[in-house]
ROBABA-164191 format. One line per 8 residues: number of its first residue (from 1); their letters; for each residue x, y, z of N, C-alpha, C. Coordinates in steps of 0.2 Angstrom, whole numbers. Layout:
NUM> a> X/Y/Z/X/Y/Z/X/Y/Z; ...
END
This chain:
1> plnvaiyi> 4/-6/0/0/0/0/4/6/0; 10/6/4/14/12/4/17/14/-3; 19/8/-7/22/9/-14/16/12/-18; 10/10/-18/5/13/-22/4/20/-20; 4/22/-13/3/29/-11/8/33/-14; 15/31/-14/20/35/-17/19/36/-24; 16/31/-28/15/32/-35/9/37/-36; 4/36/-32/-2/41/-33/0/48/-32
9> sffpqlia> 4/49/-27/6/56/-24/12/59/-27; 15/55/-32/21/58/-35/20/64/-39; 22/70/-37/19/76/-40/21/77/-47; 27/75/-49/29/78/-56/24/75/-62; 21/69/-61/17/67/-66/10/67/-65; 8/70/-59/1/70/-56/-4/74/-60; -2/80/-62/-6/85/-64/-8/85/-71; -3/84/-75/-5/84/-83/-2/79/-87
17> gpivryst> 3/76/-85/6/71/-89/14/71/-89; 17/66/-92/15/60/-95/11/56/-90; 6/52/-93/2/48/-89/6/42/-87; 8/41/-81/13/36/-79/9/30/-76; 10/24/-78/6/18/-76/11/15/-70; 7/12/-65/11/9/-60/16/4/-62; 14/0/-67/19/-5/-70/25/-2/-72; 25/4/-75/31/7/-77/36/9/-72
25> iseqissr> 34/11/-66/39/13/-61/39/8/-55; 35/3/-55/34/-1/-49/41/-4/-46; 45/-6/-51/52/-9/-49/56/-3/-47; 56/3/-50/60/9/-48/58/11/-41; 52/11/-39/50/13/-32/54/9/-27; 54/2/-28/58/-2/-23/65/-3/-24; 68/-1/-30/75/-2/-31/78/3/-36; 76/9/-35/79/14/-39/86/16/-37
33> renldcfs> 90/19/-41/97/21/-40/98/28/-42; 100/32/-37/101/39/-39/109/40/-39; 111/44/-44/118/46/-45/118/53/-48; 124/56/-48/125/63/-50/123/64/-58; 125/59/-62/123/59/-69/116/59/-70; 112/55/-67/105/55/-67/102/62/-65; 104/64/-59/102/71/-57/103/76/-62; 109/76/-65/111/81/-69/107/81/-76
41> dgvyrfmv> 106/75/-78/101/74/-84/94/77/-82; 92/76/-76/85/78/-74/85/86/-74; 90/89/-71/91/96/-71/91/99/-78; 95/96/-83/95/98/-90/88/98/-93; 85/92/-92/78/91/-95/73/96/-92; 73/97/-86/69/102/-83/70/109/-85; 76/111/-86/77/118/-89/75/118/-96; 76/113/-100/73/113/-107/66/114/-107
49> gfckkvii> 62/110/-103/55/111/-103/53/118/-100; 56/121/-95/55/127/-92/56/133/-98; 61/132/-102/62/137/-107/57/137/-113; 55/130/-114/49/129/-119/43/133/-117; 41/132/-111/35/135/-108/35/143/-108; 41/145/-105/41/152/-103/43/157/-109; 48/154/-113/50/158/-118/46/158/-124; 44/152/-126/40/151/-132/33/151/-131
57> annvalva> 30/146/-127/23/145/-126/20/152/-124; 23/155/-118/19/161/-115/19/167/-120; 24/167/-124/24/173/-129/20/172/-135; 20/166/-138/15/165/-144/8/165/-141; 7/163/-135/0/163/-132/-3/170/-132; 1/176/-132/-2/182/-132/-5/184/-139; -2/181/-145/-4/181/-151/-11/177/-152; -10/171/-150/-16/167/-150/-22/170/-146
65> daafgsdk> -21/173/-140/-27/176/-137/-29/182/-140; -25/186/-143/-28/192/-147/-32/190/-153; -30/184/-156/-34/182/-162/-40/179/-160; -40/175/-155/-46/171/-153/-51/176/-149; -48/182/-147/-52/186/-143/-55/192/-147; -53/192/-154/-55/197/-158/-62/196/-161; -66/202/-162/-73/201/-165/-72/202/-173; -67/205/-175/-66/206/-182/-59/204/-184
73> lstsmawl> -59/198/-188/-52/196/-190/-51/197/-197; -45/198/-199/-43/197/-206/-40/190/-207; -40/188/-213/-38/182/-215/-31/180/-212; -26/185/-213/-19/184/-211/-19/183/-203; -23/187/-199/-23/187/-192/-26/180/-190; -31/178/-193/-34/171/-191/-29/166/-192; -25/166/-198/-20/161/-199/-14/162/-194; -12/168/-192/-7/169/-187/-9/167/-180
81> galaytlq> -15/168/-179/-18/166/-172/-18/158/-172; -20/155/-177/-20/148/-177/-13/145/-177; -9/148/-180/-2/145/-180/1/146/-173; 0/152/-170/2/154/-163/-1/149/-158; -7/147/-159/-10/142/-154/-7/135/-155; -6/133/-161/-3/127/-163/4/126/-160; 8/132/-160/14/132/-156/14/132/-149; 9/136/-147/8/137/-139/6/130/-136
89> iffdfsgy> 1/127/-139/-1/120/-135/5/115/-135; 9/115/-141/14/110/-141/20/112/-136; 22/118/-136/28/120/-132/25/120/-124; 19/122/-123/16/122/-116/16/115/-113; 13/110/-117/12/104/-115/18/99/-115; 22/100/-120/28/96/-121/33/99/-116; 33/106/-114/37/109/-109/36/106/-102; 29/105/-101/27/102/-94/30/95/-94
97> sdmaiglg> 29/91/-99/31/84/-99/39/84/-98; 42/88/-101/50/88/-100/51/90/-93; 48/95/-90/49/96/-83/47/90/-79; 42/87/-80/40/81/-76/45/76/-77; 47/74/-83/52/69/-84/59/71/-80; 61/77/-81/67/80/-77/66/79/-70; 61/81/-67/60/80/-60/60/73/-58; 57/69/-62/57/62/-60/64/59/-60
105> kmfgfdfl> 68/61/-65/75/59/-65/79/61/-59; 77/67/-57/81/70/-51/80/65/-45; 74/62/-45/72/57/-39/74/50/-41; 77/49/-47/79/42/-49/74/38/-52; 68/42/-55/63/38/-59/64/40/-66; 63/35/-70/63/36/-78/56/35/-80; 53/41/-83/46/41/-86/47/40/-93; 42/37/-97/42/37/-104/41/43/-107
113> enfnypyi> 44/44/-113/43/50/-117/36/51/-119; 34/58/-119/27/59/-121/26/63/-128; 31/66/-131/31/69/-137/37/67/-141; 36/67/-148/41/65/-152/41/69/-159; 42/75/-159/41/80/-164/35/78/-168; 29/79/-166/23/77/-169/21/81/-175; 24/87/-176/22/92/-182/26/90/-188; 30/85/-188/33/82/-194/30/76/-197
121> sasvsefw> 24/74/-194/21/68/-196/18/69/-203; 18/63/-206/16/62/-213/9/59/-213; 5/58/-208/-2/56/-208/-5/58/-201; -11/58/-200/-14/59/-194/-13/53/-189; -13/47/-192/-11/42/-188/-4/42/-184; 1/45/-188/8/46/-186/8/51/-181; 4/57/-182/3/62/-178/1/60/-171; -4/55/-170/-6/53/-164/-1/48/-161
129> rrwhislg> 3/45/-165/9/41/-162/14/45/-159; 14/52/-161/20/56/-158/17/61/-153; 11/63/-153/8/68/-149/5/64/-142; 6/67/-137/4/65/-130/4/57/-130; 9/54/-131/10/47/-132/7/43/-126; 8/45/-120/5/42/-115/-3/41/-115; -6/47/-117/-13/46/-118/-15/42/-123; -12/42/-129/-14/38/-135/-13/30/-133
137> swfrdyvy> -7/29/-129/-6/22/-128/-11/19/-122; -13/24/-118/-18/22/-113/-25/20/-116; -27/24/-121/-33/23/-124/-33/17/-129; -27/16/-132/-26/10/-136/-26/3/-131; -23/3/-126/-23/-3/-121/-29/-4/-117; -32/1/-115/-38/0/-111/-45/1/-114; -45/4/-121/-51/5/-124/-51/1/-131; -46/3/-135/-46/1/-142/-45/-7/-143
145> iplggsrv> -40/-9/-140/-38/-16/-140/-44/-21/-137; -46/-19/-131/-52/-23/-128/-58/-23/-132; -59/-18/-136/-65/-18/-141/-64/-22/-147; -57/-24/-148/-56/-28/-154/-50/-26/-158; -48/-19/-157/-43/-16/-161/-45/-16/-168; -40/-17/-172/-40/-16/-179/-41/-23/-183; -41/-29/-179/-41/-35/-181/-48/-38/-181; -53/-33/-184/-60/-35/-184/-62/-33/-191
153> kkprlifn> -69/-34/-193/-72/-32/-199/-72/-25/-199; -73/-22/-205/-73/-15/-206/-78/-11/-202; -85/-13/-202/-90/-10/-198/-88/-9/-191; -85/-15/-188/-83/-15/-181/-77/-11/-180; -72/-10/-185/-67/-6/-184/-69/1/-184; -74/3/-188/-76/10/-188/-79/12/-181; -83/7/-178/-86/8/-172/-81/9/-166; -76/4/-167/-70/5/-162/-67/12/-162
161> lfvvwflt> -66/14/-168/-63/21/-168/-67/26/-166; -74/26/-167/-78/31/-165/-78/31/-157; -79/25/-154/-79/25/-147/-72/28/-144; -67/26/-147/-60/29/-144/-60/37/-145; -62/39/-151/-61/46/-152/-67/51/-149; -72/48/-148/-78/51/-144/-75/52/-137; -73/47/-134/-70/47/-127/-64/51/-126; -60/52/-132/-54/56/-131/-56/63/-131
169> glwhgaew> -61/65/-135/-64/72/-135/-67/73/-128; -71/69/-126/-74/70/-119/-69/70/-114; -64/66/-114/-59/67/-109/-56/74/-108; -56/78/-113/-53/84/-112/-58/89/-110; -65/88/-110/-70/92/-107/-77/91/-110; -82/92/-106/-89/91/-108/-91/97/-112; -88/99/-117/-90/104/-122/-90/101/-129; -95/104/-133/-96/102/-140/-89/103/-144
177> tfivwglm> -85/108/-142/-79/109/-146/-75/103/-145; -74/100/-139/-70/94/-138/-73/88/-142; -79/87/-142/-82/82/-145/-81/82/-152; -82/88/-155/-81/89/-163/-74/88/-164; -70/90/-160/-62/89/-161/-61/82/-162; -63/78/-157/-62/71/-157/-65/67/-163; -71/69/-164/-75/66/-170/-71/68/-177; -68/74/-177/-64/75/-183/-59/70/-184
185> yfvlltle> -55/69/-179/-50/64/-179/-53/57/-181; -58/55/-178/-62/49/-180/-63/48/-187; -65/53/-190/-67/53/-198/-60/52/-201; -55/57/-200/-49/56/-203/-45/50/-202; -45/47/-196/-42/41/-195/-45/35/-198; -52/35/-198/-56/30/-202/-54/30/-209; -54/36/-212/-52/36/-219/-45/34/-221; -40/35/-216/-34/33/-217/-33/25/-217
193> kttgfnkk> -37/23/-212/-36/15/-210/-40/11/-215; -46/14/-218/-50/10/-223/-48/11/-230; -45/17/-232/-44/18/-239/-36/19/-240; -32/21/-235/-25/22/-236/-24/28/-241; -28/33/-242/-28/38/-247/-21/42/-245; -20/43/-239/-14/47/-237/-7/45/-240; -7/38/-241/-1/36/-244/0/37/-252; -6/39/-255/-6/40/-262/-5/47/-264
201> igpfkyiy> -4/52/-259/-4/59/-261/4/62/-261; 9/57/-260/16/60/-261/17/65/-255; 21/70/-257/23/75/-252/18/79/-249; 12/79/-252/6/83/-250/4/80/-243; 6/74/-241/3/70/-235/6/75/-229; 11/78/-230/14/82/-224/9/88/-223; 7/91/-229/3/97/-229/-4/95/-227; -7/90/-229/-13/87/-227/-13/86/-220
209> tiffvvig> -8/83/-217/-8/82/-210/-8/88/-205; -3/93/-207/-3/99/-203/-9/103/-204; -12/103/-210/-18/107/-211/-23/105/-206; -25/99/-206/-30/97/-201/-28/97/-194; -22/96/-192/-20/97/-185/-21/105/-183; -20/109/-188/-21/116/-186/-28/118/-186; -32/115/-190/-39/116/-190/-42/113/-183; -40/107/-182/-42/104/-175/-40/108/-169
217> wvifrsen> -34/112/-169/-33/116/-163/-37/122/-163; -39/124/-169/-44/130/-169/-51/128/-165; -53/122/-167/-59/120/-164/-58/119/-157; -52/116/-155/-50/114/-148/-50/121/-144; -47/126/-147/-46/132/-143/-52/137/-142; -57/136/-147/-63/140/-147/-67/139/-141; -71/144/-139/-75/144/-133/-81/140/-134; -84/140/-141/-90/136/-142/-89/135/-150
225> itqayeyi> -94/131/-152/-94/129/-159/-95/135/-164; -99/140/-162/-101/146/-166/-94/149/-167; -90/150/-162/-84/154/-163/-79/150/-167; -79/143/-166/-75/139/-171/-77/140/-178; -83/140/-179/-86/140/-186/-84/147/-189; -85/152/-185/-83/159/-188/-76/160/-189; -72/157/-184/-65/158/-185/-62/154/-191; -64/148/-192/-62/144/-198/-65/148/-205
233> kamfgigv> -70/151/-204/-73/155/-210/-68/160/-212; -66/164/-206/-61/169/-207/-54/167/-210; -52/161/-208/-46/158/-211/-46/157/-219; -52/156/-221/-53/156/-228/-56/162/-232; -56/167/-228/-58/174/-231/-65/175/-231; -69/172/-228/-76/173/-228/-78/177/-222; -82/183/-223/-84/187/-218/-79/190/-214; -73/192/-217/-67/195/-214/-67/203/-216
241> sgfsdgsa> -62/206/-212/-61/213/-213/-56/215/-219; -54/209/-222/-49/210/-227/-44/204/-227; -39/204/-231/-34/199/-231/-29/200/-225; -27/206/-225/-22/208/-220/-24/215/-216; -22/216/-210/-23/222/-207/-17/224/-202; -18/229/-199/-13/232/-194/-11/227/-189; -16/224/-186/-16/219/-180/-11/213/-182; -12/210/-188/-8/205/-190/-1/207/-191
249> kmyfsyyk> 0/213/-194/7/215/-195/11/217/-188; 7/220/-184/9/222/-177/11/216/-173; 7/211/-173/8/205/-169/14/201/-171; 14/200/-178/20/197/-181/26/200/-180; 26/207/-181/32/211/-180/35/210/-172; 30/210/-168/33/210/-161/35/203/-158; 31/198/-161/32/191/-159/35/186/-164; 38/189/-169/41/185/-174/47/180/-172
257> ayiiagil> 51/183/-168/56/179/-165/54/173/-162; 49/173/-157/46/168/-154/42/163/-159; 39/166/-163/35/161/-168/40/157/-172; 46/161/-175/51/157/-179/55/152/-175; 56/154/-168/59/149/-164/55/143/-163; 48/144/-162/44/139/-161/44/134/-167; 43/137/-173/43/133/-179/49/129/-180; 55/132/-179/62/129/-180/62/123/-175
265> nsfpimtf> 60/124/-168/61/119/-163/56/114/-164; 51/114/-168/46/109/-170/49/103/-174; 55/105/-176/59/100/-180/65/97/-177; 67/91/-178/73/89/-174/80/92/-177; 80/98/-177/86/102/-181/93/100/-177; 93/100/-171/99/99/-167/102/92/-169; 97/87/-169/99/80/-170/102/80/-177; 99/83/-182/101/83/-189/108/87/-189
273> vkskikin> 109/92/-186/115/96/-186/121/92/-183; 119/89/-177/124/85/-174/127/79/-178; 122/76/-182/124/70/-186/128/72/-192; 127/79/-194/131/81/-200/138/84/-198; 138/87/-193/144/91/-191/148/86/-185; 154/84/-187/158/81/-182/160/85/-176; 158/84/-170/160/89/-165/161/84/-159; 166/86/-155/168/82/-149/162/82/-144
281> enlytvls> 161/76/-142/155/75/-137/156/79/-131; 162/80/-128/162/84/-122/161/91/-124; 164/94/-129/163/101/-131/156/102/-133; 152/97/-136/145/98/-137/141/99/-131; 143/95/-126/140/95/-119/141/102/-116; 147/104/-116/148/110/-112/145/116/-116; 145/116/-123/141/122/-126/134/121/-125; 131/115/-125/124/115/-124/122/117/-117
289> wlvllvlf> 126/116/-112/124/118/-105/125/125/-105; 130/128/-108/131/136/-108/125/139/-111; 123/137/-117/117/140/-120/111/139/-116; 110/133/-113/104/132/-109/104/136/-103; 109/137/-100/110/141/-94/108/149/-96; 110/151/-101/108/158/-104/101/158/-105; 98/153/-108/91/153/-110/87/153/-103; 89/149/-99/86/148/-92/86/154/-88
297> avaltftv> 91/158/-89/91/165/-85/86/169/-88; 86/169/-95/81/174/-98/74/172/-96; 73/165/-96/66/163/-94/64/165/-87; 69/165/-83/68/167/-76/66/174/-76; 69/178/-80/68/186/-80/61/186/-83; 59/182/-88/52/183/-90/47/181/-85; 49/176/-81/44/174/-75/43/179/-70; 49/182/-68/48/187/-63/44/193/-65
305> kgsynpfi> 45/195/-72/42/201/-74/35/200/-77; 33/193/-78/27/192/-81/21/190/-76; 15/189/-79/10/188/-75/9/180/-74; 5/178/-70/4/170/-69/1/168/-75; 4/162/-78/2/159/-84/2/152/-84; -4/149/-81/-3/142/-80/-3/137/-86; -1/131/-85/0/126/-90/-7/125/-93; -8/124/-100/-14/123/-103/-17/117/-100
313> yfnf> -13/111/-100/-17/105/-98/-19/104/-91; -17/110/-87/-21/110/-80/-28/110/-81; -31/113/-86/-38/113/-87/-41/106/-89; -37/101/-90/-40/95/-93/-38/89/-88
END
């Protein structure tokens, strides 16, 4: 009972994720080993997550809030707001997951990864294998597979997908926006699994995937279905004040550094650079720590000067 109590009350993973199962850390509770390298890795990972949240997510959130709070949008401002929220929710939530994983390492626990560059996905199916991995695997193991999974006839497969994605939407909140968001993914995943059309459109599969991911986040962010409908209309130039306006130019001018940083860090750029440029491992470690310490100091100043800005997934 004491081991279960430790698991239930362990604060890094408790509030938002990653969703940690008892089986993942049961052995670690009774026989974990702490050392300086593990603690150091945990500190590094925590600081990465902190910088993601404070430097990128909190700043692009100001653009998203302005767009979704506007009564009269231009097309460019609608797309800018949608892009900003797409970056905000990723860096906010993956930042929290990094901080939780880092805190766990400081105490000698190894949590599973929760994100794996989801915005580079070539299909909606792949996106959900890379986004909030712990939630996807939970629904897979406790809902989808018990219902029969994909090894069933097509009508049953469609039913299984419907149940999973209806519940996924409902898990985020008892609002129609979340239900519609979940059902949108049900439709897309049903089409992918039953027709495989996404494999036939070549490089456009990346555009198709990110397009629907962005549209999905608009629905997810909206206060109600009416706002989501009006916002998506604005993205396609229907009922707008024009293609561009002063607000879009102003917000992009003020926050372009954070938007560009968010876009670049949505790709595994450092992994690519490290694989192409031969650099001494010790030198790379020292340089990465120096850069991270500078960014962490900047993030701390943002925190001191800024207002309270809770993690998005505290709401769910």
